[in-house]
Structure formats: structure tokens, C-alpha cells
Biotite code that builds the C-alpha atoms (Angstrom):
import biotite.structure as struc

atoms = struc.array([
    struc.Atom([7.866, 6.971, -17.603], chain_id="A", res_id=1, res_name="MET", atom_name="CA", element="C"),
    struc.Atom([5.383, 4.739, -15.079], chain_id="A", res_id=2, res_name="ALA", atom_name="CA", element="C"),
    struc.Atom([6.186, 3.078, -11.337], chain_id="A", res_id=3, res_name="TRP", atom_name="CA", element="C"),
    struc.Atom([7.217, -0.314, -11.422], chain_id="A", res_id=4, res_name="ARG", atom_name="CA", element="C"),
    struc.Atom([7.577, -2.958, -8.643], chain_id="A", res_id=5, res_name="ILE", atom_name="CA", element="C"),
    struc.Atom([11.466, -5.322, -8.718], chain_id="A", res_id=6, res_name="VAL", atom_name="CA", element="C"),
    struc.Atom([10.701, -8.128, -5.665], chain_id="A", res_id=7, res_name="PHE", atom_name="CA", element="C"),
    struc.Atom([14.012, -9.067, -4.618], chain_id="A", res_id=8, res_name="ARG", atom_name="CA", element="C"),
    struc.Atom([14.447, -13.290, -4.515], chain_id="A", res_id=9, res_name="ALA", atom_name="CA", element="C"),
    struc.Atom([13.600, -13.986, -0.746], chain_id="A", res_id=10, res_name="GLN", atom_name="CA", element="C"),
    struc.Atom([11.004, -11.557, -1.216], chain_id="A", res_id=11, res_name="ALA", atom_name="CA", element="C"),
    struc.Atom([9.297, -12.868, -4.137], chain_id="A", res_id=12, res_name="ARG", atom_name="CA", element="C"),
    struc.Atom([10.015, -16.706, -2.641], chain_id="A", res_id=13, res_name="LYS", atom_name="CA", element="C"),
    struc.Atom([8.158, -15.818, 0.667], chain_id="A", res_id=14, res_name="PHE", atom_name="CA", element="C"),
    struc.Atom([5.056, -13.953, -1.064], chain_id="A", res_id=15, res_name="LEU", atom_name="CA", element="C"),
    struc.Atom([4.796, -16.829, -4.273], chain_id="A", res_id=16, res_name="GLU", atom_name="CA", element="C"),
    struc.Atom([4.202, -19.605, -0.532], chain_id="A", res_id=17, res_name="LYS", atom_name="CA", element="C"),
    struc.Atom([1.719, -17.229, 0.811], chain_id="A", res_id=18, res_name="LEU", atom_name="CA", element="C"),
    struc.Atom([-2.512, -18.787, 0.395], chain_id="A", res_id=19, res_name="GLY", atom_name="CA", element="C"),
    struc.Atom([-4.679, -17.215, -1.961], chain_id="A", res_id=20, res_name="ARG", atom_name="CA", element="C"),
    struc.Atom([-6.426, -14.509, 0.074], chain_id="A", res_id=21, res_name="GLU", atom_name="CA", element="C"),
    struc.Atom([-2.568, -13.029, 1.457], chain_id="A", res_id=22, res_name="GLU", atom_name="CA", element="C"),
    struc.Atom([-1.285, -12.560, -1.746], chain_id="A", res_id=23, res_name="GLN", atom_name="CA", element="C"),
    struc.Atom([-4.665, -11.091, -3.028], chain_id="A", res_id=24, res_name="LYS", atom_name="CA", element="C"),
    struc.Atom([-4.096, -8.300, 0.626], chain_id="A", res_id=25, res_name="ARG", atom_name="CA", element="C"),
    struc.Atom([-0.559, -7.769, -0.550], chain_id="A", res_id=26, res_name="VAL", atom_name="CA", element="C"),
    struc.Atom([-1.340, -7.211, -4.170], chain_id="A", res_id=27, res_name="LYS", atom_name="CA", element="C"),
    struc.Atom([-4.237, -4.554, -2.850], chain_id="A", res_id=28, res_name="ILE", atom_name="CA", element="C"),
    struc.Atom([-1.580, -2.863, -1.049], chain_id="A", res_id=29, res_name="LYS", atom_name="CA", element="C"),
    struc.Atom([0.651, -2.627, -3.495], chain_id="A", res_id=30, res_name="LEU", atom_name="CA", element="C"),
    struc.Atom([-1.392, -1.456, -5.948], chain_id="A", res_id=31, res_name="THR", atom_name="CA", element="C"),
    struc.Atom([-2.164, 0.996, -3.647], chain_id="A", res_id=32, res_name="ALA", atom_name="CA", element="C"),
    struc.Atom([1.028, 2.289, -3.355], chain_id="A", res_id=33, res_name="LEU", atom_name="CA", element="C"),
    struc.Atom([1.786, 2.360, -6.563], chain_id="A", res_id=34, res_name="LEU", atom_name="CA", element="C"),
    struc.Atom([-1.302, 4.530, -7.621], chain_id="A", res_id=35, res_name="ASN", atom_name="CA", element="C"),
    struc.Atom([-0.112, 6.729, -4.620], chain_id="A", res_id=36, res_name="ALA", atom_name="CA", element="C"),
    struc.Atom([3.214, 7.290, -6.102], chain_id="A", res_id=37, res_name="LEU", atom_name="CA", element="C"),
    struc.Atom([1.751, 7.210, -9.613], chain_id="A", res_id=38, res_name="GLU", atom_name="CA", element="C"),
    struc.Atom([-0.797, 10.073, -8.847], chain_id="A", res_id=39, res_name="ASN", atom_name="CA", element="C"),
    struc.Atom([2.104, 11.794, -6.368], chain_id="A", res_id=40, res_name="ALA", atom_name="CA", element="C"),
    struc.Atom([-0.241, 11.834, -2.983], chain_id="A", res_id=41, res_name="ILE", atom_name="CA", element="C"),
    struc.Atom([1.826, 10.872, -0.154], chain_id="A", res_id=42, res_name="PRO", atom_name="CA", element="C"),
    struc.Atom([1.568, 7.178, 0.621], chain_id="A", res_id=43, res_name="PRO", atom_name="CA", element="C"),
    struc.Atom([1.395, 7.886, 3.869], chain_id="A", res_id=44, res_name="TYR", atom_name="CA", element="C"),
    struc.Atom([-1.960, 9.725, 3.361], chain_id="A", res_id=45, res_name="THR", atom_name="CA", element="C"),
    struc.Atom([-3.669, 6.433, 1.610], chain_id="A", res_id=46, res_name="VAL", atom_name="CA", element="C"),
    struc.Atom([-6.499, 5.419, 3.902], chain_id="A", res_id=47, res_name="PRO", atom_name="CA", element="C"),
    struc.Atom([-5.360, 1.965, 5.218], chain_id="A", res_id=48, res_name="GLY", atom_name="CA", element="C"),
    struc.Atom([-2.237, 1.490, 3.395], chain_id="A", res_id=49, res_name="LEU", atom_name="CA", element="C"),
    struc.Atom([0.139, 1.622, 7.016], chain_id="A", res_id=50, res_name="ASP", atom_name="CA", element="C"),
    struc.Atom([2.696, 2.920, 5.130], chain_id="A", res_id=51, res_name="PHE", atom_name="CA", element="C"),
    struc.Atom([6.443, 3.524, 7.279], chain_id="A", res_id=52, res_name="LYS", atom_name="CA", element="C"),
    struc.Atom([9.643, 5.312, 6.845], chain_id="A", res_id=53, res_name="LYS", atom_name="CA", element="C"),
    struc.Atom([11.972, 2.838, 8.429], chain_id="A", res_id=54, res_name="LEU", atom_name="CA", element="C"),
    struc.Atom([13.856, 4.926, 11.382], chain_id="A", res_id=55, res_name="ARG", atom_name="CA", element="C"),
    struc.Atom([17.514, 5.077, 10.690], chain_id="A", res_id=56, res_name="GLY", atom_name="CA", element="C"),
    struc.Atom([17.295, 4.626, 7.318], chain_id="A", res_id=57, res_name="TYR", atom_name="CA", element="C"),
    struc.Atom([16.932, 6.995, 4.198], chain_id="A", res_id=58, res_name="ASP", atom_name="CA", element="C"),
    struc.Atom([14.497, 5.342, 1.598], chain_id="A", res_id=59, res_name="ASN", atom_name="CA", element="C"),
    struc.Atom([13.409, 2.696, 3.238], chain_id="A", res_id=60, res_name="LEU", atom_name="CA", element="C"),
    struc.Atom([9.426, 1.720, 4.346], chain_id="A", res_id=61, res_name="PHE", atom_name="CA", element="C"),
    struc.Atom([7.344, -0.956, 5.191], chain_id="A", res_id=62, res_name="ARG", atom_name="CA", element="C"),
    struc.Atom([3.953, -1.999, 4.660], chain_id="A", res_id=63, res_name="ILE", atom_name="CA", element="C"),
    struc.Atom([1.827, -4.031, 6.395], chain_id="A", res_id=64, res_name="ARG", atom_name="CA", element="C"),
    struc.Atom([-0.432, -6.784, 5.951], chain_id="A", res_id=65, res_name="VAL", atom_name="CA", element="C"),
    struc.Atom([-2.157, -7.959, 8.634], chain_id="A", res_id=66, res_name="GLY", atom_name="CA", element="C"),
    struc.Atom([0.505, -9.738, 10.284], chain_id="A", res_id=67, res_name="GLU", atom_name="CA", element="C"),
    struc.Atom([3.044, -9.372, 7.422], chain_id="A", res_id=68, res_name="LEU", atom_name="CA", element="C"),
    struc.Atom([5.207, -6.507, 6.700], chain_id="A", res_id=69, res_name="ARG", atom_name="CA", element="C"),
    struc.Atom([6.655, -5.670, 3.404], chain_id="A", res_id=70, res_name="ILE", atom_name="CA", element="C"),
    struc.Atom([9.896, -4.349, 3.167], chain_id="A", res_id=71, res_name="ILE", atom_name="CA", element="C"),
    struc.Atom([10.915, -1.758, -0.009], chain_id="A", res_id=72, res_name="MET", atom_name="CA", element="C"),
    struc.Atom([13.167, 0.906, -1.061], chain_id="A", res_id=73, res_name="GLU", atom_name="CA", element="C"),
    struc.Atom([11.589, 3.588, -3.120], chain_id="A", res_id=74, res_name="ILE", atom_name="CA", element="C"),
    struc.Atom([13.954, 5.827, -5.731], chain_id="A", res_id=75, res_name="ASN", atom_name="CA", element="C"),
    struc.Atom([11.584, 8.476, -6.744], chain_id="A", res_id=76, res_name="VAL", atom_name="CA", element="C"),
    struc.Atom([14.509, 9.318, -9.707], chain_id="A", res_id=77, res_name="ASP", atom_name="CA", element="C"),
    struc.Atom([13.934, 5.984, -11.189], chain_id="A", res_id=78, res_name="GLN", atom_name="CA", element="C"),
    struc.Atom([10.977, 5.376, -9.831], chain_id="A", res_id=79, res_name="LYS", atom_name="CA", element="C"),
    struc.Atom([11.173, 2.339, -8.763], chain_id="A", res_id=80, res_name="VAL", atom_name="CA", element="C"),
    struc.Atom([10.133, 0.314, -5.856], chain_id="A", res_id=81, res_name="ILE", atom_name="CA", element="C"),
    struc.Atom([12.198, -2.291, -4.738], chain_id="A", res_id=82, res_name="ARG", atom_name="CA", element="C"),
    struc.Atom([10.449, -4.981, -2.485], chain_id="A", res_id=83, res_name="VAL", atom_name="CA", element="C"),
    struc.Atom([13.542, -6.073, -0.707], chain_id="A", res_id=84, res_name="ILE", atom_name="CA", element="C"),
    struc.Atom([12.229, -7.963, 2.339], chain_id="A", res_id=85, res_name="ARG", atom_name="CA", element="C"),
    struc.Atom([8.478, -9.517, 3.080], chain_id="A", res_id=86, res_name="ALA", atom_name="CA", element="C"),
    struc.Atom([8.301, -11.902, 6.150], chain_id="A", res_id=87, res_name="GLY", atom_name="CA", element="C"),
    struc.Atom([6.313, -11.934, 9.455], chain_id="A", res_id=88, res_name="LYS", atom_name="CA", element="C"),
    struc.Atom([7.221, -9.291, 11.987], chain_id="A", res_id=89, res_name="ARG", atom_name="CA", element="C"),
    struc.Atom([8.991, -11.659, 14.104], chain_id="A", res_id=90, res_name="GLU", atom_name="CA", element="C"),
    struc.Atom([11.058, -12.553, 11.091], chain_id="A", res_id=91, res_name="ASN", atom_name="CA", element="C"),
    struc.Atom([11.203, -9.854, 8.661], chain_id="A", res_id=92, res_name="VAL", atom_name="CA", element="C"),
    struc.Atom([13.248, -6.956, 10.626], chain_id="A", res_id=93, res_name="TYR", atom_name="CA", element="C"),
    struc.Atom([16.489, -9.570, 11.692], chain_id="A", res_id=94, res_name="GLN", atom_name="CA", element="C"),
])
């Protein structure tokens, strides 16, 4: 079974409102994460991905794309990346 990405409504709406260039940058980062997970490479080691675990949570992570943050939950058993929130740094962690 291959890895898949699922978006919550808030994240999908925010990403759809972005300009083409920003959408392209987000897509590149998410594709790099997907490729790393499919090849069993720890995402922390992928150059340029800027992937970090969020403190205080078991399975929440974030990817930085310029000023944007993509907050996600990764379920290894089901091979699902669930994008929970997306937004600018000052708003996404609230």
C-alpha cells in the first residue's frame, strides 16, 4: 500500500487560496516528504525539507515553506499523512 496525503478542510482552503508559486513550493515539499516515507528515509535527514516534530505531541509534525507552516499527523500503520492545518507562522500554532 502506498502512502497518501489527506487534507482537512481548513488546510485545503488555505492552500487553494495561495498563489501558483507558493502552491508549487508546497507541492514540492509534500512530494519530498512522501518520497522519503515511501523509501523508508527519515524525513529529518532530507536536505531542504525543514521537517520537525512538534513538542508536546506524539505524532504531530510541521514543514516550513518560507513563511508558511504545514502541520500534519503521520500514521505509519495506515501510511497516511493527514494535513491538519496550514497557514502563516503567526496564525497556524493557535
